[in-house]
C-alpha positions in Angstrom: -11.7 2.8 -13.9 -8.7 5.1 -13.6 -6.3 5.5 -16.4 -3.2 7.6 -16.9 0.2 8.3 -15.4 -1.0 7.7 -11.8 -1.2 4.0 -12.5 1.7 1.7 -11.5 2.4 -2.0 -12.4 2.9 -4.4 -9.5 4.1 -8.0 -9.6 3.4 -10.3 -6.6 5.4 -13.6 -6.6 3.2 -16.4 -5.3 4.9 -19.5 -4.0 3.9 -22.5 -6.2 2.5 -20.3 -8.9 4.0 -17.8 -11.4 2.6 -14.7 -9.6 -0.1 -12.1 -9.9 0.2 -8.9 -12.0 -1.8 -5.8 -11.1 -2.0 -2.3 -12.3 -3.3 0.1 -9.6 -3.1 3.6 -8.2 -1.4 2.6 -5.0 0.4 -0.4 -3.4 -2.5 -0.7 -1.0 -5.0 -1.0 -3.8 -2.7 -3.5 -5.6 -2.4 -5.6 -2.5 -6.2 -5.7 -2.2 -6.7 -6.7 -5.9 -3.9 -9.3 -5.7 -5.4 -10.8 -2.5 -8.8 -11.0 -4.1 -7.3 -12.6 -7.2 -5.5 -15.2 -5.1 -8.7 -16.0 -3.3 -10.6 -16.2 -6.7 -8.1 -18.9 -7.8 -7.9 -20.6 -4.4 -4.3 -19.7 -3.9 -2.7 -18.7 -0.6 -1.8 -15.0 -0.5 1.2 -14.1 1.6 3.2 -11.1 0.3 6.8 -12.5 0.1 7.8 -9.6 -2.0 6.4 -7.2 -4.5 8.0 -5.6 -7.5 6.7 -2.1 -8.0 6.8 -0.6 -11.5 7.6 -4.1 -12.9 9.1 -4.2 -16.4 7.0 -6.9 -18.1 10.1 -7.7 -20.2 11.6 -9.2 -17.1 8.7 -11.6 -16.5 8.5 -15.2 -17.8 8.4 -14.8 -21.6 7.0 -18.2 -22.3 4.1 -18.3 -19.8 3.3 -14.9 -18.3 3.7 -12.5 -21.2 1.7 -14.4 -23.9 -1.1 -15.0 -21.4 -1.5 -11.6 -19.8 -4.0 -8.8 -20.4 -2.7 -5.3 -21.2 -0.7 -4.2 -18.1 -1.4 -0.5 -18.8 -5.0 -0.8 -17.9 -6.2 -0.7 -14.3 -6.8 -4.1 -12.7 -5.4 -7.6 -12.7 -3.5 -8.5 -15.8 -2.0 -11.8 -14.8 -3.4 -14.3 -14.5 -6.4 -13.4 -16.6 -9.5 -13.8 -14.4 -11.1 -16.0 -17.2 -8.3 -18.5 -17.0 -9.5 -22.0 -16.4 -13.2 -21.1 -16.6 -15.5 -22.4 -19.2 -18.7 -20.8 -20.4 -18.7 -17.1 -19.7 -15.3 -15.7 -20.4 -14.5 -12.5 -18.6 -13.0 -9.4 -20.4 -9.4 -8.5 -19.6 -8.7 -6.6 -16.4 -12.2 -7.1 -15.0 -12.6 -5.9 -11.5 -13.4 -8.7 -9.0 -16.6 -6.9 -8.0 -17.9 -7.2 -11.6 -16.5 -10.8 -11.7 -18.5 -11.9 -8.7 -21.7 -10.2 -10.1 -21.7 -12.6 -13.2 
């Protein structure tokens, strides 16, 4: 997984949900990860706006911030992919390919 200054944080507002937070190397990669996360949770994914280089201090401090994975790592940091699953909890920022393999 890539790490370093080439990573950017993205926030995708999702109607009816808080949103999806992703750290990726490009907007195209972030779109792909966010769409896969929405599918994973059974949410519709229609990009109505995206915040690039989102400052997490501007996100919901009662729901998003306490329940997110570290946003400086590559991958999906909100919602956690293990949210709402029982049994095998997934580590933070797990790629969806690894998620589907379990």
